[in-house]
C-alpha positions as CSV (number, residue, x, y, z in Angstrom):
1,M,171.8,-224.8,-23.9
2,I,173.8,-223.8,-20.8
3,R,175.4,-226.6,-18.0
4,A,174.8,-224.8,-15.1
5,G,176.7,-225.8,-12.5
6,I,178.2,-229.7,-12.1
7,G,175.8,-231.0,-10.2
8,R,173.6,-233.8,-10.9
9,W,169.5,-234.0,-10.3
10,A,168.4,-237.3,-8.3
11,G,167.9,-239.2,-11.6
12,G,171.3,-239.2,-12.4
13,R,171.0,-236.4,-15.4
14,P,173.1,-233.0,-15.7
15,L,171.4,-229.5,-14.7
16,V,171.1,-228.4,-18.1
17,V,169.1,-224.7,-18.4
18,S,167.9,-223.2,-21.8
19,R,169.1,-220.0,-22.1
20,Q,165.3,-219.0,-22.9
21,R,164.3,-220.0,-19.6
22,L,167.0,-218.3,-17.9
23,K,166.3,-215.2,-19.5
24,G,162.4,-215.6,-18.4
25,G,163.6,-216.6,-15.0
26,I,165.9,-212.8,-14.9
27,A,162.9,-211.3,-16.2
28,R,160.5,-212.4,-13.4
29,V,163.2,-211.8,-10.8
30,L,163.3,-208.3,-12.1
31,V,159.5,-207.7,-12.4
32,A,159.3,-208.8,-8.9
33,L,161.7,-206.8,-7.6
34,A,159.7,-203.7,-9.4
35,L,156.9,-204.7,-7.7
36,L,158.4,-205.2,-4.0
37,F,159.9,-201.4,-4.8
38,M,156.6,-200.0,-5.8
39,T,155.0,-200.9,-2.1
40,R,157.6,-198.7,-0.9
41,P,159.3,-200.9,1.8
42,F,161.7,-198.8,4.4
43,E,160.6,-195.1,2.8
44,S,161.9,-193.1,5.0
45,L,165.2,-195.0,5.4
46,L,165.7,-195.4,2.2
47,R,166.2,-191.9,1.6
48,V,169.4,-189.8,0.6
49,G,168.3,-185.8,1.3
50,D,165.6,-185.6,-0.3
51,Q,166.0,-188.3,-3.1
52,D,163.7,-191.2,-3.2
53,V,166.0,-193.8,-3.8
54,Q,163.3,-196.3,-4.4
55,L,161.8,-194.1,-6.9
56,A,165.0,-193.9,-8.7
57,L,165.1,-197.5,-8.8
58,I,161.5,-198.2,-10.0
59,G,162.4,-195.4,-12.7
60,V,165.7,-197.4,-13.7
61,I,163.6,-200.7,-14.1
62,I,160.8,-199.1,-16.3
63,V,163.1,-197.4,-18.6
64,L,164.7,-200.9,-19.1
65,F,160.9,-202.6,-19.2
66,G,160.3,-200.0,-22.2
67,L,163.7,-200.6,-24.0
68,D,162.8,-204.5,-24.0
69,A,159.1,-203.6,-25.2
70,I,160.4,-201.5,-28.3
71,R,162.0,-204.6,-29.7
72,T,158.9,-205.9,-30.8
73,P,156.4,-202.8,-31.6
74,R,154.0,-204.6,-33.4
75,R,153.5,-207.1,-30.5
76,F,153.6,-204.0,-27.8
77,F,150.9,-202.0,-29.8
78,W,148.6,-205.0,-30.4
79,Y,148.3,-205.4,-26.7
80,L,148.0,-201.7,-26.3
81,T,144.9,-201.7,-28.1
82,R,143.3,-204.6,-27.0
83,D,141.4,-202.6,-24.1
84,K,140.3,-199.4,-26.1
85,L,137.7,-198.3,-23.1
86,L,140.8,-198.1,-21.0
87,L,142.7,-196.2,-23.5
88,V,139.5,-193.5,-23.7
89,I,139.6,-193.1,-20.0
90,L,143.4,-192.2,-20.4
91,F,142.7,-190.1,-23.1
92,L,140.2,-188.2,-20.5
93,V,143.0,-188.2,-17.7
94,V,145.1,-186.6,-20.1
95,V,143.3,-183.9,-21.3
96,S,141.6,-183.0,-17.9
97,L,145.2,-180.9,-17.8
98,G,143.3,-178.6,-19.9
99,W,140.7,-177.7,-17.0
100,S,143.2,-178.5,-13.9
101,F,142.5,-176.6,-10.7
102,A,146.2,-177.1,-10.3
103,P,148.0,-178.1,-13.7
104,W,151.4,-177.6,-11.8
105,R,150.0,-180.9,-9.5
106,T,148.2,-182.5,-12.5
107,V,151.6,-182.8,-14.8
108,P,153.9,-184.8,-12.3
109,G,150.6,-187.0,-12.0
110,L,150.3,-187.4,-15.6
111,A,153.9,-189.1,-15.5
112,N,153.5,-191.3,-12.7
113,L,150.2,-192.9,-13.9
114,A,151.9,-192.9,-17.4
115,A,154.3,-195.0,-15.1
116,G,152.3,-197.3,-13.5
117,T,150.2,-197.4,-16.5
118,F,153.0,-198.9,-18.8
119,F,154.2,-201.4,-16.3
120,G,150.7,-202.9,-16.2
121,F,151.2,-203.0,-19.8
122,Y,154.3,-204.6,-19.7
123,L,153.0,-207.4,-17.5
124,A,150.5,-208.5,-19.9
125,L,152.8,-208.3,-23.1
126,R,155.4,-210.8,-21.7
127,F,153.7,-213.2,-18.8
128,R,150.7,-214.9,-18.7
129,L,148.1,-214.6,-16.3
130,R,149.6,-217.3,-14.2
131,E,152.7,-216.2,-14.2
132,Q,151.3,-212.8,-13.2
133,V,150.1,-214.4,-9.6
134,E,153.3,-216.4,-9.6
135,I,155.1,-213.3,-9.6
136,I,152.8,-211.1,-7.6
137,V,153.1,-214.0,-5.1
138,L,156.9,-214.0,-5.2
139,A,157.2,-210.0,-4.7
140,L,154.4,-209.9,-2.0
141,G,155.5,-213.0,-0.1
142,I,158.9,-211.7,0.3
143,G,157.1,-208.3,1.8
144,A,154.9,-210.1,3.9
145,V,157.8,-212.1,5.3
146,L,160.0,-209.5,6.3
147,S,157.0,-207.6,7.9
148,L,156.6,-210.5,10.1
149,L,160.4,-210.4,10.7
150,L,160.7,-207.1,11.2
151,G,156.9,-206.9,13.9
152,A,158.3,-209.6,15.5
153,A,161.9,-209.3,16.7
154,F,162.3,-205.4,15.8
155,P,159.0,-203.7,17.3
156,E,160.4,-200.2,16.9
157,L,160.6,-200.3,13.4
158,G,157.8,-203.0,12.4
159,R,155.0,-201.6,14.3
160,M,153.6,-198.0,14.9
161,V,151.5,-196.1,17.4
162,T,148.0,-195.0,15.9
163,A,146.6,-191.8,16.8
164,G,144.2,-192.9,19.5
165,G,147.5,-194.3,21.1
166,D,147.4,-197.9,20.3
167,I,150.1,-200.0,18.9
168,V,149.4,-202.1,15.4
169,W,151.9,-203.4,13.0
170,D,153.0,-201.7,9.9
171,G,156.0,-204.3,8.8
172,I,158.2,-202.8,6.3
173,Y,155.7,-200.5,5.4
174,E,155.1,-196.5,6.5
175,H,151.3,-196.9,7.6
176,K,149.2,-200.2,8.8
177,N,146.5,-199.4,5.8
178,S,149.4,-200.1,3.3
179,L,150.5,-203.0,5.2
180,G,146.8,-204.3,5.1
181,R,146.1,-203.4,1.3
182,Y,149.3,-205.4,0.1
183,M,148.4,-208.2,2.4
184,A,144.9,-208.2,1.0
185,I,146.4,-208.3,-2.4
186,L,148.9,-211.4,-1.3
187,G,145.8,-213.1,0.2
188,V,143.6,-213.2,-3.0
189,A,146.6,-214.5,-5.1
190,V,147.6,-217.1,-3.0
191,W,143.9,-218.2,-2.8
192,A,143.9,-218.7,-6.7
193,L,146.9,-221.1,-6.1
194,I,145.0,-223.0,-3.4
195,V,141.8,-223.1,-5.8
196,E,143.7,-224.8,-7.9
197,R,145.6,-227.1,-6.1
198,P,144.1,-227.3,-2.6
199,R,147.7,-229.2,-1.2
200,R,149.7,-226.8,-1.8
201,A,151.4,-226.6,2.2
202,W,153.1,-223.4,1.4
203,A,150.2,-221.6,-0.1
204,W,148.2,-222.1,3.0
205,T,150.9,-220.8,4.8
206,L,151.5,-217.5,2.9
207,F,147.7,-217.2,2.8
208,L,147.4,-217.4,6.8
209,L,150.5,-215.6,7.2
210,S,148.5,-212.4,5.1
211,L,145.7,-212.9,7.4
212,F,147.3,-212.5,10.4
213,L,149.2,-209.5,9.2
214,I,146.1,-207.7,8.3
215,L,144.8,-208.6,11.4
216,R,148.0,-207.2,13.1
217,A,147.7,-204.0,11.2
218,E,143.7,-203.6,12.5
219,S,142.5,-202.7,9.0
220,A,139.1,-204.0,8.1
221,T,138.4,-203.3,4.6
222,P,141.2,-205.4,3.4
223,L,140.1,-208.4,5.8
224,L,136.7,-207.9,4.4
225,A,138.0,-207.9,0.9
226,V,139.5,-211.5,1.4
227,A,136.7,-212.7,3.2
228,L,134.4,-211.9,-0.1
229,V,136.7,-213.5,-2.1
230,V,136.5,-217.0,-0.1
231,V,133.2,-216.9,0.6
232,F,132.1,-216.5,-2.9
233,Q,134.2,-218.8,-4.3
234,P,131.6,-221.6,-4.9
235,V,129.5,-219.1,-6.4
236,L,132.6,-218.1,-8.9
237,H,133.0,-222.0,-9.4
238,L,129.4,-221.7,-10.6
239,M,129.7,-218.5,-12.5
240,R,132.3,-220.5,-14.6
241,Q,130.3,-223.6,-15.0
242,R,126.5,-223.0,-16.1
243,A,125.1,-221.3,-18.8
244,R,125.4,-217.4,-20.2
245,G,121.8,-216.5,-18.3
246,L,122.4,-218.0,-15.4
247,R,126.1,-216.3,-15.4
248,L,124.5,-213.2,-15.0
249,V,122.2,-213.8,-12.4
250,T,124.9,-214.9,-10.2
251,L,126.7,-212.1,-11.0
252,V,124.1,-209.6,-10.4
253,L,123.7,-211.4,-7.1
254,V,127.1,-211.1,-6.3
255,L,127.6,-207.3,-6.7
256,A,124.5,-207.3,-4.6
257,A,126.0,-209.4,-2.1
258,A,129.5,-207.0,-1.8
259,L,127.6,-203.8,-1.5
260,A,125.7,-205.0,1.1
261,G,129.1,-205.8,2.7
262,V,130.3,-202.5,2.0
263,A,126.9,-200.9,3.2
264,V,126.8,-202.4,6.6
265,L,130.6,-201.4,6.9
266,L,129.8,-198.0,6.3
267,Y,126.7,-196.9,7.7
268,P,126.4,-198.7,11.6
269,Q,122.9,-197.1,12.2
270,L,122.0,-200.6,9.6
271,G,122.9,-202.9,12.6
272,G,125.2,-203.8,14.9
273,L,127.5,-206.1,12.9
274,T,130.1,-203.2,12.3
275,E,130.1,-202.9,16.1
276,A,131.0,-206.8,16.2
277,A,133.5,-206.8,13.1
278,M,135.5,-203.4,14.7
279,E,135.9,-205.9,18.1
280,L,137.1,-208.8,16.5
281,L,140.0,-206.2,15.0
282,G,140.1,-204.7,18.7
283,R,138.8,-201.4,17.6
284,G,136.3,-200.3,19.5
285,P,134.0,-197.2,19.3
286,E,137.0,-194.8,20.6
287,R,139.3,-196.1,18.2
288,D,136.8,-196.2,14.6
289,T,138.1,-193.6,12.1
290,L,134.3,-194.0,10.4
291,G,133.4,-190.6,12.1
292,I,136.1,-189.4,10.3
293,R,135.7,-190.6,7.0
294,L,132.2,-189.5,6.8
295,D,133.2,-185.7,7.5
296,L,135.8,-185.6,5.3
297,W,133.7,-187.8,2.4
298,G,130.4,-184.9,3.1
299,Y,133.2,-182.3,2.7
300,V,134.1,-184.3,-1.0
301,W,130.6,-184.1,-2.0
302,E,130.1,-180.4,-1.5
303,N,133.0,-179.6,-3.7
304,I,132.1,-181.9,-6.0
305,L,128.7,-180.0,-6.4
306,E,131.0,-177.1,-7.6
307,R,132.3,-179.1,-10.6
308,P,130.1,-182.4,-11.0
309,T,130.6,-183.1,-14.9
310,L,134.4,-182.6,-15.4
311,G,136.0,-182.7,-11.8
312,Y,138.8,-180.7,-10.8
313,G,141.1,-182.0,-13.2
314,F,143.5,-185.4,-12.3
315,D,145.5,-185.3,-9.0
316,A,144.6,-181.3,-8.4
317,F,142.2,-181.2,-5.9
318,W,144.3,-181.6,-2.4
319,V,146.3,-178.8,-2.7
320,G,146.5,-175.6,-1.0
321,A,143.3,-174.0,0.6
322,N,141.3,-177.0,0.0
323,R,142.8,-179.2,1.7
324,I,143.5,-177.0,4.8
325,S,140.4,-175.9,5.0
326,F,138.9,-179.7,5.5
327,V,141.8,-180.2,8.1
328,T,140.7,-176.7,10.1
329,R,137.2,-177.7,10.1
330,V,137.0,-180.8,11.4
331,G,140.4,-180.8,13.9
332,T,142.0,-183.9,12.3
333,V,145.4,-184.7,12.6
334,W,145.4,-186.7,9.2
335,E,147.1,-185.6,6.3
336,I,144.6,-185.2,4.1
337,Q,145.6,-186.0,0.3
338,Q,142.8,-188.3,-1.0
339,A,139.3,-188.8,0.0
340,H,139.9,-191.9,1.0
341,N,136.9,-193.4,-1.1
342,G,138.0,-194.2,-4.7
343,F,134.9,-193.6,-6.3
344,L,134.6,-190.5,-4.4
345,E,138.1,-189.5,-5.4
346,L,137.7,-190.2,-9.7
347,W,134.6,-188.1,-9.2
348,L,136.6,-185.3,-7.4
349,Q,139.4,-185.4,-10.4
350,L,137.3,-186.5,-13.6
351,G,134.0,-185.8,-12.8
352,A,130.7,-187.6,-13.2
353,V,132.2,-188.7,-17.0
354,G,135.1,-190.1,-15.6
355,L,133.8,-192.0,-12.5
356,G,131.0,-193.3,-14.9
357,L,133.7,-195.0,-17.7
358,M,135.7,-196.5,-14.8
359,L,132.8,-197.8,-13.5
360,I,131.3,-199.2,-16.6
361,H,135.2,-200.7,-17.4
362,L,134.8,-202.6,-13.9
363,I,131.6,-203.7,-15.1
364,W,132.9,-204.9,-18.3
365,T,136.0,-206.5,-16.6
366,T,134.0,-208.6,-14.6
367,W,132.1,-209.9,-17.6
368,R,134.5,-210.3,-20.0
369,A,136.1,-212.6,-17.3
370,I,133.2,-214.8,-17.1
371,A,132.8,-214.7,-21.0
372,V,136.0,-216.3,-21.7
373,G,136.3,-218.4,-18.2
374,G,135.9,-221.6,-20.0
375,A,139.1,-221.0,-21.9
376,L,141.1,-219.5,-19.1
377,L,142.3,-222.0,-16.2
378,S,141.1,-222.2,-12.7
379,I,144.0,-220.3,-11.4
380,E,143.5,-217.3,-14.0
381,Y,139.8,-217.5,-13.5
382,Q,139.9,-217.4,-9.7
383,W,142.7,-214.6,-9.6
384,V,141.0,-212.1,-12.1
385,L,136.9,-211.9,-10.4
386,G,138.7,-212.3,-7.2
387,Y,140.8,-209.2,-7.9
388,V,138.2,-207.0,-9.1
389,A,135.7,-208.0,-6.5
390,A,138.9,-207.2,-4.0
391,L,140.0,-203.9,-5.5
392,S,136.2,-202.7,-5.3
393,V,136.4,-203.0,-2.1
394,L,139.8,-201.6,-1.4
395,N,138.5,-198.6,-3.0
396,V,135.9,-198.1,-0.7
397,S,138.5,-196.6,1.8
398,Y,141.5,-196.0,-0.5
399,S,141.8,-194.7,-3.8
400,A,143.0,-197.8,-5.7
401,I,141.9,-196.5,-8.9
402,L,143.7,-194.6,-11.1
403,G,146.1,-194.5,-8.5
404,Q,149.3,-193.6,-10.6
405,L,152.8,-195.5,-9.5
406,T,151.0,-197.8,-7.3
407,I,150.6,-201.4,-7.5
408,P,146.9,-202.0,-7.4
409,W,146.4,-199.9,-10.6
410,S,149.3,-201.6,-12.6
411,L,147.4,-205.1,-11.6
412,Y,144.4,-204.2,-12.8
413,V,145.7,-202.8,-15.7
414,A,147.8,-205.8,-16.7
415,L,144.5,-208.5,-16.1
416,S,142.5,-206.1,-18.3
417,V,144.5,-206.0,-21.0
418,S,145.4,-209.8,-20.7
419,L,141.8,-210.4,-20.7
420,G,141.1,-208.4,-23.9
421,A,144.2,-210.4,-25.7
422,A,142.0,-213.5,-24.5
423,L,139.3,-212.5,-26.2
424,T,140.8,-211.8,-29.5
425,R,142.3,-215.5,-29.3
426,Q,139.4,-216.9,-28.3
427,R,137.4,-215.0,-31.3
428,W,140.3,-216.3,-34.0
429,A,139.9,-219.6,-32.8
430,R,136.3,-219.6,-33.3
431,A,136.9,-218.4,-37.0
432,A,139.3,-221.0,-37.5
433,T,141.5,-218.6,-39.7
434,P,143.6,-216.6,-37.6
435,P,145.7,-213.9,-39.1
436,A,149.0,-214.6,-39.6
């Protein structure tokens, strides 16, 4: 044991911290810092010439995690095999190098994806789902507080000018949509804490702060993602308590409602709800970028039809003439680097095979969370289902799935592997004779 300092608790006992607890606390802080760096705060400032300082720091931290993981190789490989369908998807990504449209682009993309995926495996290996949520809240909570301070006190750094000439918040990030996405993830994570203990004042404060920053960023899709998770909280509770047949019916209803909400957002002709939502965000028709997205998706669909089965290879389409031709045709000022729709982007990269496998994995992950719901704590259950729902919604306007070295993908890997481990332990408990 380590006697920390000379102070005493209110009860008169000396402050004593075990070595194991101290080591675990350091590991949490290090992982939280890695998550914070992966959001790429102050990206333009933290550069030395052409060198990205944050990317170098992330690389060093992941190497440290790798050295820690190989200390227990059997445990690492056990976790690695808890999600075999995910391994199949990753194998497809790797072999797509064989038919890649731009192999020189696919190779570094594979390296980044490997780093982000390993980070997710490491989270599942070292931390329970509850601890993962706490680390996410710590990392993104720091980003939220810094974004608030920067946006309020230093507008020249914490705000940006949109293509339409309006001023919105981007906080410590390089774009308003990045602020919106990360605050949506923070909102879902904090909401899981609130559901478990509604009287946490600090959690409510952080949740309201995340909503405030989403509104200041005027980012519609993240707001929809958080709203769906909050509105369907009673449904998630019902799915955990009732019989399997009712769980399945409830799951179908939730998915149908989510798809309906996304359809209303994407297709204004379904009614006036889209315009009303945009006006609430301060985004009138003159500022709506949906028209450009629809043109972009039409262009993406034309190219999908040319290689519908296996696609153009991982991260290989948006190079050279493919990107320039769309910018020239539409005349947009956007720097097009993705389809701004994760499902279309996945189809573009890995074809119908890759898209089908990923959709199956999303549905399978949701069903596994429902299957082990009784064994999970409320915070874990709420986080898994809430995050899968939010990720699916965010994927409508951003390529969050297979997103290389990004937080959304790493967190999805972590929760998926953690669910697989929980299911295995549950089967061992039912057999009453778990292996050594």
